[in-house]
C-alpha angles and dihedrals in degrees: 000000000000123000088251093056091047090053089050092050091050095050089046091049091048092051094046094046093050091050091049089050087054092052093048089043101195120199132229132202120228116192121193125188126207134174117228117202122210117251124248111206117201114190119184127199107238098184127122092245087077090061092040089057092047093242099117097100093047089050095051093045091051094050092050089049095051097041091050096046109120095204091051091049091048093054101032145038099235115214121186125208137170125207139190118132087352140005121270129187098232144113095207110103121189101164093221106114114120099213138046127207108172095170091055090055090057090046091056095042089052090063093050098045100032096128103027139080104254120159108199130221111198113189108199148118090242094236107139119188099194142355136065119323105281096204089080097049091109088078087072103018106067100194133099111260126210113192116203102202118219108202137025140267097244114131112223126202105257144161117199144163100246096184142357121197122192137150116261092226134035131185129245116263093014138098123247125208125240127191122195127186114206122195132194128198113192147079102244129075111255138184128211145156126248115211138186117197136186109199104311094337124094107222098176136015136172134173116237135184133196138191136180090270098037095046100150137048136185116216117197122185141139132236130204123249105210105156134043117250137045115328117195126206140181123218114201135177108202110246119243125227118292092009108161102200116043096162093085091051094085136042131188123221137171138198128199111226114210129186101222142031124223113234119203129188121209107201118199135147094206140037120266135165088234091069094059092044091052094049092050092051095045094046091048082087107066088215093074136057129190130215126192117222137165122234093267097046092050097060094067093042101043094114094057094070135062094209132028117205112201116200114206102324127210134173090300089070093060093103092048093051090051092052090047092054093044095052093035092232124179111247143175120212126202115202121196145149092296094049116116099232095190092056092045092050091050096045101041116064095186099071145003131210126220105239112223100148087231132114132212138185114240130189121207133249121191118241102221091192094065107129115183093081140351114278118194117211105245093181093276090174092067093056120106116261122267120233109240143160115276115237141072125290119218122199125206095197133042115282139177121224119219095182130016129207123258130184116205089339093308113122117232098188087229120130120250100175121016142169130201141164124234132167091356095304133103122233133179134191133200111198098204145043136232097062085150086080089058090058092049092047089048089057090049092051099045105018087240142074091221099097095051092041089052091050092051089042094058091048093049091046090053095046095042091055130076097199119131120255116268128213093219116046122182125198117200143135123249091231140012137195114247090236096053132081114271106212123169119191130199139180128205126197134188125235090281092051094250115144106259117211094177095073123095117220124197128186124212112203119195123195101223092207103045093025090224115150128205129180125213131186118236113234121219109240123172105310100344145041120257140188127189112217096174090123092068116105121236109285145107113286138188119196142189122201110204136187116230100213100036135044095247125122142157128205137197146146137247139168131224110211119218105244130133110185090192090068095058095084128089101186145359122293093240098167096058093044094051091045090051090052091048094049094049098043094252135113137245125232134183115233090240091054110046099125093112095043098087093040091051093051096046094046096046108111093204089072100057122141117259123225111216128191125207115205115202123183110208119194114217092233085071092056102104095193091069090061089050090053093052092049094046094048095048091045094049093048092051092049094049093048089048093048093051094046095248093128 
């Protein structure tokens, strides 16, 4: 065999062997090893109480020391966060946030570090201004927590207004109650004076005394409401000698005086949980009162109310409907499984129900195109279904749907809650019962009834009023606390009362004291325009919201009260922070004594690095070099044969 034939044989063998390997397709195991370090989460309290307690420099120095420690960086992946109202991934601290929610910070961290080992250092004074109690955060945040306490345990002599309770609204020519809780920290017996002033006038005063044993006092009194509008007051307990913190000795409050009260009748001939839920929601606004009546009692008292709510009517309500039509009264009908649909179809000329003698459970879907007033989405889709009659509803007049029906997430395009105007009066219909479950679910979602009560309040306010529809609607409060978000919302509609997203709205805000005017644009968000005025200082303001392309505007006034909740604290909340550390398996440290902190973290065997292996099975057919060998051997054999004249 010549050398050339031997080369051809080798190339042919190589080609055939490679092809056979591809046909057999053996598999290879590839194992890779990696080392995963635990995380070290450092969360810094960015609220203004840190600066107020003169702890800001120590906090910044500690963060720089920890983040630059070589031993900690060798053992951990160090992640820095700041928190106030919410958690932020940042190492830049300014200590200017006006609220502190420590529990919310742990809630957000639990989503990030759910499946990792992540001991957590929280550098804070432990003073939380709102939110759930954070000392039980270890029940959801499964990490060891090491609080670094900013502040001390020294008890300073202090008088303060712990809490002030007052109704939001009062009525003209009446007196409204005020309750104030005064607290004293100290060992000696002291005397002081409690004052309430309106401008430069003292409207109430009382002498108070405290001792170590009697260290709190509740002051109850009433004030007159003589003029319509927002009346501002200042409650003050006169500071004693050598008192360190005088900021918490005073508190501003305001009451809006109105000249009438809306009376609403709920008419029903049987008991139902919906009735109590509606009463609670409606009367959460002090401007409104609710009276329960049956169908007979309501006829003679119909003119005493601005709105009649009719719960599941039947033939016993015939006289009531005749009185309503005669006096052209606004009313709101709730239709449910006990409603006589035949009666309702005969006595209501605005709509008719298809009668199937069947019921169905419907969930709600918000109609974002609803125009008469601003409706916030309070997570209606999470609410339990309402029990309603099955069948289509036909309207004989134009109507607007607030909520539409869905079944198992599928839209039916059938109305669930509607409003409409006919013959100069306003009417509404809810096609379902068990709305009390919505109020309960709203509390579960937000830990408060406020969102649901506000929704019902807006609906009642609209139905109880005979005002004509406006193309520009503005939603705002009469007064705001200086530490809260100041959000003003607006809606703009075209001439057909369809929400117009093309319009540009601006708000001009004038400080009534300094006469300074600022203009802000309103940003389109969901189904309304919004502007955040939280940057404005406490003062009295007047504003005008104006459309750019049309000559339409709306004005109003509001007041920002001077109040900073972060300045109400004298020292750190050591007890809660120590309890938090104990519950989570961590340890608490004072900022002046953190020498052992780094050593404890490095020597804790719970926070060891983990070696992980990644096993990868690779089939030979995916090895691209084998295809290159086949192509190269075939090509080379062809070229040599061609070169030697064998082809």
